[in-house]
C-alpha positions as CSV (number, residue, x, y, z in Angstrom):
1,M,30.7,11.2,18.5
2,A,27.3,10.2,19.8
3,S,24.5,12.6,20.4
4,E,21.4,12.8,22.6
5,L,18.4,10.5,22.1
6,Q,15.9,11.7,19.6
7,R,12.2,10.5,19.6
8,V,10.0,9.9,16.6
9,P,6.7,8.0,16.1
10,V,7.9,6.1,13.0
11,L,11.5,5.5,11.7
12,I,11.7,4.4,8.0
13,V,14.9,2.7,7.1
14,G,15.5,2.9,3.3
15,G,14.9,5.6,0.8
16,G,13.9,3.7,-2.3
17,L,10.4,3.4,-3.7
18,A,8.9,1.6,-0.7
19,G,10.4,3.9,1.9
20,L,9.6,7.1,0.2
21,A,6.0,5.9,-0.5
22,A,5.7,5.1,3.3
23,S,6.9,8.6,4.1
24,V,4.4,10.2,1.8
25,F,1.5,8.1,3.1
26,L,2.3,8.7,6.8
27,T,2.6,12.4,6.1
28,R,-0.8,12.4,4.4
29,H,-2.2,10.8,7.5
30,G,-0.6,13.4,9.8
31,V,2.0,11.1,11.3
32,R,5.5,12.4,11.9
33,S,8.3,10.2,10.6
34,V,12.1,10.2,9.9
35,L,13.4,8.4,6.9
36,V,17.1,7.4,6.7
37,E,19.0,6.2,3.7
38,R,22.7,5.4,3.4
39,R,23.0,6.7,-0.2
40,P,23.6,10.4,-0.7
41,G,20.4,10.9,-2.6
42,V,17.7,9.2,-4.7
43,R,18.9,6.6,-7.2
44,P,19.8,7.8,-10.7
45,P,17.5,6.8,-13.6
46,G,17.9,3.4,-15.1
47,G,15.9,1.2,-12.8
48,G,13.6,-0.3,-15.4
49,S,10.4,0.9,-16.9
50,G,6.8,0.5,-15.8
51,I,4.5,1.4,-12.9
52,D,1.3,-0.6,-12.8
53,Q,-2.2,0.7,-12.9
54,R,-3.0,0.1,-9.2
55,T,0.1,2.0,-8.1
56,M,-0.7,4.9,-10.4
57,E,-4.3,4.9,-9.1
58,I,-2.9,5.3,-5.6
59,C,-0.6,8.1,-6.7
60,R,-3.6,9.8,-8.5
61,A,-5.5,10.0,-5.3
62,L,-2.5,11.8,-3.8
63,G,-2.5,14.3,-6.7
64,L,0.8,12.9,-8.0
65,E,-0.2,11.2,-11.2
66,E,0.6,14.0,-13.7
67,E,3.9,14.8,-12.0
68,I,5.0,11.2,-12.2
69,R,4.1,10.8,-15.8
70,G,5.9,14.0,-16.8
71,T,6.3,13.9,-20.6
72,V,6.0,10.1,-20.9
73,R,2.7,9.5,-22.6
74,R,1.0,6.7,-24.4
75,G,0.3,7.0,-28.1
76,A,-2.9,8.1,-29.6
77,S,-4.3,4.6,-29.4
78,P,-3.7,3.1,-26.0
79,G,-2.7,-0.6,-26.0
80,P,-2.8,-3.4,-23.5
81,G,-2.9,-2.2,-19.9
82,W,-5.4,0.6,-20.5
83,W,-8.7,-0.4,-18.8
84,P,-10.7,2.8,-18.4
85,D,-13.8,0.9,-17.3
86,L,-11.8,-0.8,-14.5
87,C,-9.3,1.8,-13.4
88,P,-8.8,5.5,-13.9
89,C,-5.1,5.1,-14.7
90,D,-3.1,3.3,-17.3
91,V,0.4,1.9,-17.0
92,H,3.2,4.5,-16.6
93,E,5.8,3.5,-19.1
94,G,8.6,5.7,-17.8
95,D,11.6,4.9,-15.6
96,R,10.6,3.7,-12.1
97,H,13.6,5.4,-10.4
98,A,12.4,8.7,-11.9
99,V,9.3,8.3,-9.6
100,E,11.5,8.6,-6.5
101,P,12.3,12.3,-6.7
102,V,8.5,13.0,-7.1
103,L,7.8,11.0,-3.9
104,L,10.7,12.7,-2.1
105,E,9.3,16.2,-2.8
106,A,5.7,15.1,-1.9
107,A,7.0,13.9,1.5
108,R,9.1,16.9,2.1
109,R,6.5,19.5,1.2
110,P,4.4,18.9,4.4
111,G,7.5,18.5,6.5
112,A,8.6,14.9,6.5
113,V,12.3,14.5,7.6
114,I,14.4,12.7,5.0
115,R,18.1,12.1,5.9
116,F,20.3,10.9,3.1
117,G,23.8,9.8,3.9
118,A,22.6,8.4,7.3
119,E,23.3,4.7,7.8
120,L,21.6,2.4,10.3
121,V,24.5,0.7,12.3
122,S,22.5,-1.0,15.0
123,I,18.9,-1.5,16.2
124,A,17.6,-2.9,19.5
125,T,13.9,-3.5,19.9
126,D,11.6,-3.9,22.9
127,S,7.9,-4.1,23.6
128,A,7.5,-0.3,23.4
129,G,9.6,0.5,20.3
130,A,13.2,0.5,19.0
131,D,16.5,2.3,19.6
132,A,18.3,2.8,16.3
133,A,21.9,4.1,16.0
134,L,22.4,6.1,12.9
135,F,25.8,7.1,11.5
136,D,26.0,10.3,9.5
137,R,28.5,9.7,6.7
138,A,29.2,13.4,6.1
139,T,29.8,14.5,9.8
140,G,30.9,11.2,11.4
141,R,28.3,11.8,14.0
142,T,26.2,9.0,15.5
143,D,22.6,9.7,16.5
144,V,20.4,7.5,18.5
145,V,16.7,7.6,17.5
146,R,13.9,6.1,19.7
147,A,11.0,5.1,17.5
148,D,7.6,3.9,18.5
149,Y,7.5,1.9,15.2
150,V,10.0,1.0,12.5
151,I,9.4,0.4,8.8
152,A,12.2,-1.6,7.2
153,A,12.3,-0.7,3.5
154,E,16.0,-1.1,2.9
155,G,15.9,-4.0,0.5
156,A,17.1,-7.6,0.6
157,G,19.9,-8.3,3.0
158,G,19.1,-5.1,5.0
159,R,20.4,-4.5,8.5
160,V,17.0,-4.3,10.2
161,A,15.8,-7.7,8.9
162,G,19.2,-9.2,9.5
163,S,19.3,-8.0,13.1
164,L,15.9,-9.5,13.7
165,L,17.0,-12.8,12.0
166,V,14.4,-12.7,9.2
167,R,15.7,-14.7,6.3
168,P,14.3,-15.7,3.0
169,P,14.4,-19.3,1.7
170,G,17.0,-20.1,-0.8
171,R,16.0,-21.1,-4.3
172,T,17.8,-23.3,-6.9
173,A,18.5,-22.1,-10.4
174,A,20.1,-23.7,-13.4
175,P,23.4,-22.2,-14.7
176,G,22.9,-19.1,-16.7
177,N,19.7,-18.4,-14.8
178,E,21.2,-17.4,-11.4
179,A,19.4,-14.3,-10.0
180,R,21.8,-11.9,-8.4
181,Y,20.1,-9.9,-5.8
182,A,21.8,-8.0,-3.1
183,G,25.2,-9.5,-4.0
184,E,26.5,-12.8,-5.2
185,P,24.4,-16.0,-4.9
186,I,24.6,-17.3,-1.4
187,S,26.7,-20.4,-0.6
188,A,24.8,-23.5,0.2
189,P,24.9,-27.3,-0.6
190,R,23.5,-27.8,-4.1
191,R,23.2,-30.3,-6.9
192,A,25.8,-30.4,-9.6
193,G,24.9,-27.8,-12.3
194,T,22.8,-25.6,-10.0
195,R,23.4,-22.6,-7.7
196,R,21.4,-21.2,-4.8
197,Y,20.4,-17.6,-4.7
198,L,18.8,-15.2,-2.3
199,S,15.1,-15.2,-3.2
200,G,11.7,-15.7,-1.7
201,T,9.2,-14.1,0.7
202,A,10.1,-13.4,4.4
203,E,8.7,-15.8,7.0
204,T,7.0,-12.8,8.7
205,F,6.2,-9.2,7.7
206,R,6.2,-8.1,11.4
207,I,8.5,-8.5,14.4
208,G,6.9,-6.7,17.3
209,R,6.9,-3.0,16.4
210,V,9.0,-3.5,13.2
211,F,7.3,-4.0,9.8
212,L,8.9,-5.1,6.6
213,V,7.8,-3.7,3.3
214,G,9.0,-3.9,-0.3
215,D,12.3,-5.8,-0.9
216,S,12.8,-6.1,2.8
217,A,9.8,-8.5,2.9
218,R,10.3,-10.1,-0.5
219,W,13.4,-11.1,-2.4
220,W,12.2,-11.4,-6.0
221,P,14.8,-11.0,-8.7
222,G,13.3,-9.6,-11.9
223,A,9.9,-8.8,-10.4
224,D,10.1,-5.4,-12.0
225,A,6.8,-3.4,-12.3
226,L,4.8,-5.9,-10.2
227,G,7.4,-5.9,-7.4
228,A,7.5,-2.1,-7.4
229,G,3.7,-2.0,-7.2
230,L,3.6,-4.4,-4.3
231,A,6.1,-2.3,-2.4
232,V,3.9,0.8,-2.7
233,Q,0.7,-1.2,-1.9
234,E,2.3,-2.7,1.2
235,A,3.3,0.8,2.4
236,H,-0.2,2.0,1.6
237,N,-1.8,-0.8,3.6
238,L,0.4,-0.2,6.6
239,A,0.5,3.6,6.8
240,W,-3.2,4.2,7.7
241,K,-3.1,1.4,10.3
242,L,-0.1,3.0,12.0
243,A,-1.8,6.3,11.9
244,G,-4.9,4.9,13.6
245,V,-2.9,3.4,16.4
246,I,-0.6,6.3,16.9
247,Q,-3.4,8.9,16.9
248,G,-5.6,6.8,19.1
249,W,-8.6,6.0,16.9
250,A,-7.7,2.3,16.4
251,G,-6.6,-0.5,18.7
252,S,-3.1,-2.0,18.5
253,G,-4.6,-5.2,17.2
254,L,-5.3,-3.5,13.9
255,L,-1.5,-3.8,13.1
256,D,-1.8,-7.5,13.0
257,S,-3.9,-7.2,9.8
258,Y,-0.9,-5.9,7.8
259,E,0.7,-9.3,7.6
260,A,-2.6,-11.1,7.5
261,E,-3.6,-9.1,4.4
262,R,-0.3,-8.5,2.5
263,R,1.8,-11.6,3.1
264,P,-0.7,-14.1,1.5
265,V,-0.7,-11.8,-1.6
266,A,3.1,-12.0,-1.8
267,L,3.1,-15.8,-1.3
268,E,0.5,-16.4,-4.0
269,L,2.2,-14.1,-6.5
270,E,5.6,-15.8,-5.7
271,K,4.1,-19.1,-7.0
272,R,3.7,-17.4,-10.4
273,W,7.4,-16.5,-10.9
274,V,9.8,-18.8,-12.6
275,P,13.0,-18.9,-10.4
276,G,15.4,-16.3,-11.6
277,S,13.1,-14.6,-14.1
278,A,9.6,-13.2,-14.0
279,R,6.8,-15.2,-15.6
280,M,4.6,-12.6,-17.2
281,P,0.8,-12.9,-17.1
282,S,-0.4,-15.2,-19.9
283,D,-3.1,-12.8,-21.1
284,E,-4.7,-9.5,-20.3
285,A,-7.4,-11.1,-18.2
286,E,-4.8,-12.6,-15.9
287,D,-3.0,-9.2,-15.9
288,Q,-6.1,-7.6,-14.6
289,V,-6.5,-10.2,-11.8
290,L,-2.9,-9.8,-10.7
291,T,-2.9,-6.0,-10.8
292,L,-6.4,-5.0,-9.6
293,G,-7.7,-8.2,-8.2
294,Q,-5.6,-8.8,-5.1
295,Q,-8.0,-9.9,-2.3
296,Y,-7.9,-10.3,1.5
297,P,-9.5,-13.4,2.9
298,A,-8.6,-12.2,6.4
299,G,-7.8,-8.9,8.0
300,A,-9.4,-5.7,9.0
301,L,-12.8,-6.6,7.5
302,V,-16.4,-7.0,8.6
303,G,-18.8,-9.4,6.9
304,N,-18.3,-12.0,4.1
305,R,-15.0,-11.9,2.5
306,P,-13.2,-13.7,-0.4
307,D,-12.1,-17.3,0.0
308,S,-8.9,-16.8,-1.9
309,V,-6.3,-14.2,-2.8
310,F,-7.2,-14.3,-6.5
311,E,-10.3,-15.3,-8.4
312,D,-10.0,-16.9,-11.9
313,R,-11.5,-13.7,-13.4
314,F,-11.4,-10.1,-12.2
315,S,-14.6,-9.1,-10.5
316,V,-15.9,-5.6,-10.3
317,R,-18.5,-6.3,-7.6
318,A,-17.7,-4.8,-4.2
319,R,-17.3,-7.0,-1.2
320,P,-15.2,-6.8,2.0
321,G,-11.6,-7.6,1.3
322,T,-11.6,-6.4,-2.3
323,R,-10.3,-3.3,-4.0
324,A,-13.2,-0.8,-4.3
325,P,-14.5,-0.9,-7.9
326,H,-13.8,2.1,-10.0
327,L,-16.7,4.5,-11.0
328,W,-16.6,7.7,-13.0
329,L,-18.4,10.3,-10.9
330,E,-19.4,13.9,-11.0
331,R,-19.1,16.0,-7.9
332,A,-20.0,19.7,-7.9
333,G,-19.6,19.8,-11.7
334,S,-16.2,18.1,-11.8
335,R,-15.5,14.6,-13.2
336,L,-13.5,12.3,-10.9
337,S,-12.9,8.6,-10.2
338,S,-14.3,7.0,-7.1
339,H,-10.6,6.3,-6.2
340,D,-9.9,10.0,-6.1
341,L,-12.0,10.0,-2.9
342,F,-9.7,7.5,-1.1
343,D,-6.9,9.9,-0.1
344,G,-6.5,9.5,3.6
345,S,-9.8,8.8,5.3
346,F,-12.6,6.2,5.4
347,V,-15.3,6.9,2.9
348,L,-18.9,5.8,3.4
349,L,-20.9,5.6,0.1
350,A,-24.6,5.4,0.7
351,G,-27.5,4.9,-1.7
352,S,-29.6,7.8,-3.0
353,D,-31.9,7.5,0.1
354,G,-28.9,7.5,2.5
355,A,-29.4,10.9,4.2
356,E,-29.5,9.1,7.5
357,W,-26.2,7.4,6.7
358,T,-24.3,10.6,6.0
359,A,-25.7,12.2,9.1
360,A,-24.7,9.2,11.1
361,A,-21.2,9.2,9.7
362,R,-20.7,12.8,10.8
363,R,-21.8,12.0,14.3
364,V,-19.6,8.9,14.5
365,A,-16.6,10.7,13.2
366,R,-17.0,13.5,15.7
367,R,-17.4,11.1,18.6
368,T,-14.6,8.6,17.7
369,S,-12.1,10.9,15.9
370,V,-12.0,8.3,13.1
371,P,-11.3,10.2,9.8
372,L,-14.5,9.5,7.9
373,R,-16.4,11.2,5.0
374,A,-19.7,10.2,3.6
375,Y,-21.5,10.7,0.3
376,R,-24.8,9.7,-1.3
377,L,-24.4,8.1,-4.7
378,G,-27.0,8.2,-7.4
379,R,-27.8,8.6,-11.1
380,G,-28.5,12.3,-10.9
381,P,-31.0,13.5,-8.3
382,A,-29.8,16.9,-7.1
383,E,-29.8,15.8,-3.5
384,T,-27.0,13.2,-4.0
385,E,-23.4,14.4,-3.7
386,L,-22.0,12.0,-6.2
387,K,-23.5,11.4,-9.7
388,D,-22.8,8.0,-11.2
389,L,-21.9,9.0,-14.8
390,D,-22.0,5.6,-16.5
391,G,-24.7,3.9,-14.5
392,W,-22.3,1.2,-13.2
393,G,-22.8,2.0,-9.5
394,S,-25.8,-0.4,-8.8
395,A,-23.9,-3.4,-10.3
396,R,-20.5,-2.6,-8.8
397,Y,-21.8,-1.4,-5.4
398,P,-24.9,-3.6,-4.5
399,I,-26.2,-1.2,-1.8
400,G,-29.5,-0.3,-3.3
401,D,-31.1,3.0,-2.3
402,G,-30.9,2.4,1.4
403,G,-27.6,0.5,2.0
404,A,-24.0,1.6,2.3
405,V,-20.5,0.5,1.8
406,L,-17.5,1.5,4.0
407,I,-14.2,1.9,2.1
408,R,-10.9,2.0,4.0
409,P,-8.3,4.6,3.5
410,D,-6.3,2.2,1.3
411,G,-9.2,1.9,-1.1
412,Y,-10.3,-1.5,0.0
413,V,-13.9,-2.4,1.0
414,G,-14.2,-2.9,4.7
415,W,-17.9,-3.6,5.0
416,L,-21.1,-3.5,3.0
417,T,-24.8,-3.7,3.7
418,E,-27.5,-3.9,1.1
419,T,-30.2,-2.6,3.4
420,A,-30.6,0.2,6.0
421,P,-30.6,-0.9,9.6
422,A,-32.9,0.5,12.2
423,S,-30.1,2.8,13.5
424,P,-27.4,3.6,10.9
425,E,-25.4,5.3,13.6
426,L,-25.3,2.3,15.9
427,A,-24.5,0.0,12.9
428,L,-21.7,2.2,11.6
429,A,-20.1,2.6,15.1
430,G,-20.3,-1.1,15.6
431,V,-18.6,-1.9,12.3
432,L,-15.8,0.6,12.9
433,G,-15.3,-0.7,16.4
434,E,-14.9,-4.3,15.1
435,L,-12.7,-3.3,12.2
436,L,-10.4,-1.1,14.2
437,R,-10.0,-3.1,17.4
């Protein structure tokens, strides 16, 4: 039996790590969404161990780090993967699937709609959105949902990507090294002694108003913690952009930057995997680059940006297109990481003489409705809102006393100036206008 048409700003198809993360992020940005998952609930434990530092850093900003860690702790002497001068979080060594119930509750608490046992049976897209037919396995009822945007997070071989004819390339593997992903290896002509399997990165991460995240965008057998981290970071990158367009403080062109930023990262990382099994980083320096050093040569950025997705060594100096460097700060007597500030809005960090910057940010935010908060950063003067506890700020954020850096809601640097312009308000408004168009 079919029901009447329902309307929703964002439909999320898939209730694994990527889909649940997208639901949490959209809810944090004030965007209503409906998530549908054909399984009756979250996956049981047993999905492999390890959540990388960048993913835990994102969860920390949402207030979820301790809940995710539960009773799983490092020993008294942290080993590789604990970089307190680079990141406020170390690796989570627990079961990845155990994270999904935490994300589920974090999404539901503010009112996100999560429908388990609901299967997407068809989807039709047009220039204004998509019509999705959803079959409820418990009631036998079919609902039709009209969504302004769709996030496909259902994994490899999912119906959304399949309906839109998005296919990964096949790869060849030697016997005994065949990766089984979303079913048996696919049939295709092959040389004797080899088989082809479903693996690779999708040719596009966006089809109109449909966006692919996680294993819907990448088919990487054995990617484990890095693949899980990419799924969360893709959802993190996309959610604030959808919020900006839906809420009217950003232009629709901003959505093009999702693929421009995240697909090159996936393609570059794919080169580092041996077909059928993960090639682990060769040393801790490379691990830092892969985990914290993912860069955007193109996208929603203003000013000079990196030339490549990865540098040879991890850099802690802020520039547009890079993850904002970590600092230990003090605010109103409490210790926090700079990344604790990046929890759903733009953040403008100004130098110690930046009173005009913070005032300008308040006026621009009121006039444009862009979510924006501003702070002055210094070594201890009472008039600065953030105290740089370790003295790393001047080296990591080269803004001097009068400059400023604009950090996006996903914790990436969007723009930086080392000097104060004649009118901080006009400069900031111009930067946001260019970045969000």
